[in-house]
C-alpha positions in Angstrom: -12.6 -1.7 5.4 -15.9 0.1 5.5 -14.2 3.4 4.6 -12.7 1.9 1.5 -16.0 0.2 0.7 -17.8 3.5 0.9 -15.3 5.1 -1.5 -15.7 2.4 -4.1 -19.5 2.2 -3.8 -20.0 5.9 -4.6 -22.1 6.5 -7.8 -19.2 8.4 -9.4 -16.8 5.4 -9.5 -18.7 3.6 -12.2 -15.6 2.1 -13.6 -15.7 -0.6 -10.9 -17.5 -3.7 -12.1 -18.6 -5.7 -9.2 -17.5 -7.0 -5.9 -14.5 -8.9 -7.4 -12.9 -5.7 -8.5 -13.4 -4.2 -5.1 -11.9 -7.3 -3.4 -8.9 -7.4 -5.8 -8.3 -3.6 -5.3 -8.3 -4.0 -1.6 -5.9 -7.0 -1.9 -3.6 -4.9 -4.1 -3.5 -2.1 -1.6 -2.9 -4.4 1.4 -0.2 -6.4 -0.4 1.7 -3.2 -1.4 1.5 -1.9 2.1 2.6 -5.3 3.5 5.5 -5.4 1.0 6.8 -2.0 2.3 6.5 -3.1 5.9 8.3 -6.4 5.2 11.1 -4.6 3.3 11.5 -2.2 6.2 11.7 -5.1 8.7 14.1 -6.9 6.5 16.3 -3.8 6.2 16.5 -3.5 10.0 18.6 -6.6 10.3 21.4 -6.1 7.8 24.9 -7.3 8.1 27.2 -4.6 9.5 28.4 -3.2 6.3 27.9 -0.1 4.2 29.0 -1.9 1.0 26.3 -2.0 -1.6 27.1 -5.6 -2.5 26.4 -6.6 1.1 23.1 -4.8 1.1 22.0 -6.6 -2.1 23.3 -9.9 -0.7 21.2 -9.4 2.4 18.2 -8.6 0.3 18.7 -11.8 -1.7 19.1 -14.0 1.4 16.8 -12.5 3.9 13.5 -14.4 4.1 11.6 -11.3 5.3 12.9 -9.2 2.4 12.1 -12.0 -0.1 8.5 -12.1 1.3 8.3 -8.4 0.7 9.4 -8.8 -2.9 6.8 -11.5 -3.4 4.1 -9.3 -1.9 5.2 -6.5 -4.3 4.8 -8.9 -7.2 1.4 -10.2 -6.2 0.2 -6.7 -5.4 1.4 -5.5 -8.8 -0.5 -8.4 -10.5 -3.7 -7.5 -8.6 -3.3 -3.8 -9.4 -2.9 -4.6 -13.0 -6.2 -6.4 -12.9 -7.8 -3.3 -11.3 -6.4 -1.1 -14.1 -8.2 -3.2 -16.6 -11.5 -2.3 -14.8 -10.9 1.2 -13.4 -9.6 4.4 -14.9 -6.0 5.2 -13.9 -7.1 8.6 -12.8 -9.2 7.0 -10.2 -7.2 3.9 -9.3 -3.8 5.5 -8.8 -4.8 8.1 -6.3 -6.9 5.7 -4.3 -4.1 3.0 -4.4 -1.3 5.3 -3.4 -3.2 7.4 -0.8 -4.8 4.5 1.0 -1.6 2.5 0.8 0.3 5.4 2.4 -2.3 5.7 5.2 -2.1 2.0 5.8 1.7 2.0 6.0 1.8 4.9 8.4 -0.7 3.2 10.7 1.0 -0.2 10.6 4.4 1.4 11.1 3.1 3.2 14.2 1.4 0.1 15.6 4.0 -2.5 15.0 7.3 -0.8 14.2 6.7 1.8 17.0 7.4 4.7 14.6 6.1 8.0 15.8 3.3 10.0 14.2 3.2 13.7 14.7 0.0 15.8 15.0 0.9 17.3 11.6 1.1 13.8 10.1 -2.3 12.9 11.6 -3.7 16.1 10.0 -2.1 15.1 6.7 -3.7 11.6 6.9 -7.1 13.3 7.4 -6.5 15.5 4.4 -5.5 12.5 2.3 -8.7 10.7 3.2 -10.7 13.7 2.3 -8.8 13.9 -1.0 -9.5 10.2 -1.8 -13.2 10.9 -1.4 -12.9 13.9 -3.7 -11.0 11.9 -6.4 -13.5 9.0 -6.2 -16.5 11.4 -6.8 
């Protein structure tokens, strides 16, 4: 979290108004990443069917998928609060970029997805880009 804290404490991100906005922004990013992970885990256990109706039925009845949908909704509410306090041109790149990095790392750690050296380099570039946007 210190990486994210450093980004938000730079003198150029004046739109942030206090610790509460930082906390809610962090919660928003984590909830969005968690929602994506939960949706993936929920999708890994579908019924054996390629029918779209069965896919939606699985979504509506799978507790993991429902938890993902709830996380999306809560994350959206938190992000909406952030948008009241922070310019969209700052909030959106930070939100999407750090969310992406978090999803990749959690997918690698818990879902055993592979990360290539090129992806690691891309993550590094994303982090540098977030610093540039926040300045």
